[in-house]
DRENVOKE-763955 format. One record per atom (N, C-alpha, C): residue in three letters; x, y, z. Coordinates in steps of 0.1 Angstrom, whole numbers, plus 5000, padded with zeros to 4 digits. Example, Ala and Ser with C-alpha at 12.3 -4.5 7.8 and 13.67 -1.06 7.14 Angstrom:
ALA513249435078ALA512349555078ALA513249675078SER512849785071SER513749895071SER512950005079
END
This chain:
MET821585911583MET821585771582MET822585701594LYS821985591598LYS822785541612LYS823785461605THR824885451613THR826085361609THR825585211612LEU826285121607LEU825984981611LEU826184931625ASP827085001631ASP827385001644ASP825985061654GLN825585161649GLN824385231655GLN823085121655ALA823085101642ALA821885001640ALA821784871647LEU822984821646LEU823284691655LEU822984721670SER823384841676SER823184871690SER821784891690SER820784971684SER819584981684SER818884851685PHE819284771674PHE818584621673PHE818884571687LEU819984541693LEU820284461703LEU819584531716LYS819484661716LYS818584721729LYS817184681727THR816784671715THR815284631715THR814984501719GLN816184401715GLN815884241718GLN816184211730LYS817184321739LYS817284321751LYS815984351759GLY815184451754GLY813884511762GLY814384541778GLU813484491786GLU813584481801GLU814784371805GLY814984281797GLY815684171801GLY816984211805SER817884101809SER819384141812SER820084121801TYR821484151802TYR822384151793TYR822883981792ALA822683911805ALA822783771805ALA821983701797ALA820883761798ALA819783661791ALA819783681776LEU820083811770LEU820483801756LEU821783761751ALA822683731761ALA823983681757ALA823583521756GLU822983471765GLU822583321763GLU821883311750LYS820983381744LYS820283381732LYS820883381721THR822083481721THR822783491710THR824083411710GLY824483341723GLY825483251723GLY826883361724ILE826883471727ILE828183541726ILE828183581743ALA829483631745ALA829583661761ALA828683771764GLU828383801777GLU827683901781GLU828384061779SER829584021783SER830384171782SER830584211767THR830584121758THR830584151746THR829084221740VAL828084151745VAL826684231742VAL826584361747TYR827084371760TYR827284511767TYR827984611757ARG829184571753ARG829984651745ARG829384681731LEU828584591725LEU827984621713LEU826784721715ILE826284691726ILE824784801727ILE825584921731THR826484931737THR827185091742THR827885131732GLY828185071721GLY829085121711GLY830585111713GLU830985051724GLU832385061726GLU833184951719GLN832284861712GLN832884761703GLN832084761690SER832984721678SER832284691665SER832184551662ALA831084501657ALA830884371655ALA831484311641THR832084221641THR832584141629THR831584091621LEU831684081609LEU830584011600LEU830183881606ALA831183801612ALA830883681618ALA829983661628ARG830383771638ARG829583801648ARG828183831645ILE828083941635ILE826683951632ILE825883891625GLU826383781619GLU825783651612GLU825483571625GLN826383571634GLN826083461647GLN824783521652ILE824483651656ILE823583711660ILE821983701654MET822283711638MET821183701630MET820683561632ARG821583441631ARG821183301631ARG820483291644ALA820983321655ALA820583271669ALA819083331671LEU819083471667LEU817583511669LEU816683491655GLY817183441645GLY816183441635GLY815783551629LYS816683641625LYS816583761620LYS817283771607SER816683881596SER817483891585SER818184021585PRO819084041577PRO819584191577PRO818884301577GLN817584271570GLN816484401569GLN816084421585GLU815884311589GLU815184341606GLU816284381613VAL817784351612VAL818884411622VAL819084551616PHE819084571604PHE819884731599PHE818684821593GLY817684771590GLY816584811584GLY816584821568GLU815284821564GLU815284791550GLU816184881540GLU816485011543GLU817085111537GLU818485071535THR819185051550THR820485041549THR820984891543ALA820184771545ALA820384641538ALA820384691524ARG819584731518ARG819584781503ARG820684841500LYS821084961505LYS822285031501LYS823684941502ARG823784881513ARG824784791514ARG824884681503THR824084621501THR823884521488THR824384591476ARG823884701472ARG824184771459ARG825484791459ARG826084831468ARG827684871470ARG828584761465GLY827984631466GLY828484511461GLY829784471472
END
């Protein structure tokens, strides 16, 4: 199973697509350098940052981390 950092990285890569880091940064409201570091795995996201990304992109935890990961994390409490 992917770690949360890996799942977030994959999600952000998908959201970025062929676009630029700057475009994704503008959509999410976070610095371009932070977007880059989250995608490359150089930085872990805080819960507040993850919530900011989800709100900005209109995504649920299941859409960001996958159904199985979101379900397992919820069960742990």
